[in-house]
N, C-alpha and C positions, 0 to 999 in steps of 0.2 A: 572604534572597533578594537577589541582586545584580541591579541593573537597569542596562542599558546606556544610554549617553547617547541613543541612538536611541529607545529605548522611552520615556525621559523626554520627548524632543521630540515623540513621537507623542501622549503624554498631554496635553502642553501644547496641541498643535494641536487635539486632541479637545475640550479644555476651551474653547478659543476658538470652535470651531464650535458648541458647545452653549450658549455663554454667552448668557444672555437679558439684553437691554438693560433698564436701570432708571433711576429718578430719580437724578441725580447724575453719570451717565456723560456724557462729552464726546465727541461724534462728528463726523466729517467725511464729507460726501456729495460725491462728485465724479462728473461725467459726462465721459468721454473726449472731448476736442475741444470741450467746451462750458463754458468757464471761468465764464460767468455763472450756471451752475447749481451751482457749488460753494457749499456751506453748512457752517458749523461751528455746532453747537448743543449746549448743555448741557441734558440732559433734565431737566425739572422734575417736580414732583409731579403735574401734570395729565397728563403722559405724551404730550402731543402737541406737534408743531411744524408750522409752516407752510412748505411747499415750493413753489417756483415751478411753475406749470401744474397742479399736483396739488391744492394747498390743504392742509388739515389732514391730517396723518398721525399715527398713534400707534405710535412705535417701541417703547415700553415693553412688555416681555414677548416681543418678537420676537428672533430671532437676527439676526446681521449678514446672513446669506444670505437670510433671509425679508424683511428690510427692503430689501435690494438688489433682490430679485424684485418686491416691491410697487412700488418706484419705477420699475423698468424697465417693468413693465406699464402704470403710469400715464403714463409718457412716450411709450409706443407709441400711446396713444389720440389720434392726430392731431398729435403734436408732433415726434417723432423716429422715423425708420425703424428703426434698430438701436441704441438707446442702450446704452452700456457703462457701467454704474453701479458705482462702488466705494464701499463704506461701510467706514470705519475707526474703531475705538475709539481716540481719542487719549488719553483718561484715564478709567480705571475708577473707579466709585464706591468709597467707602471700606469697609473692614472695621475692627473695633475690637478692641483688646486692653486688658483691665482687670484689676485685682487686683494681685497680687504680681509685677509687672514693673517695670523701672527707669524706663521712659518710657511709661506708659499713654496711650492715645489712639487717634485714627483714622489709618489709613494707606491709601494707594491700593492697591487690589487688583491682583494680577498673576496671570494664568493659571498654574495648577499650584501655587498657594500651599498650603503645609501649615501646621498649627498650629506645628510646630517653627520654621519660617521666620518666621512671624508674631511669635512670641515673640522671636526674634533681632532682628527689625526694631524691636521695642519695647525693645531694650536688654538682653534676657535676664532671667532670674529674679532676684528680690531674695533676700537672705539668709533672709527669712521665708517664702519660697514653698514650697508643698507640690507638688513637681514631678510627683507621681503623681496629683494632684487637679486636673484641668483640666476645666472645663465649657465647653460650646458652646451658644450660642443661635443658631439658624438664622434668617436673614432671612425664609425661606419659612414659618416656623412662626407662624401667627396668634396663638397663645397665648404666644409668646416664652418657652417653657419651657426652662431649662437642662438639658442632658444631658451625662453623662460622655463624655469623648473622650480620644484619645491623641495623641501628638506627630506621628504620621504621617498623621493624618486630613486630608483635603483641605478647604479653605475655599472659600466662595463670597462674593461681594461682599455687604456688609451684615451678614455674620455677626459675632457677638460672642464673643470668646474670654475666659474668666475664669479666672485662675490663683488658686487658693485659698491661704489662709494656713495655715502649719503651726502646730499648737498644742503642739509639743514643747518 
């Protein structure tokens, strides 16, 4: 199946819209015309940040749109008449590639990321790699159980890709 650049862009936009913020993400909150309400914060394990006029908010688990709406509603409570809030992810939390790749380790997530692209970022397969034996551990899986995957599978932030060793 051939995909057009437009369908790829639509998938990336959809990934971004559905992206749930998590510990390790670096975000910027801006309010149009209110430079003193600009805040950059790296989300920590607690999942909360302090924002002017609103106090403690918990962005972890929210989408960018949900966080924008929450801040907008909070600022409407007697502070600003029509706040225009923009939340941007400046840096995504990492995903990891382990096993038989040339440069195993953590890499910054990018919307639309596939296993194939993740392995390329990690320098590609080693000579000992079993290219048909790739496992994925999802960040969302509390048991952290590895499952077989393929090169075209989509990744999420915090996921772990494991390239197995060939025994031939």
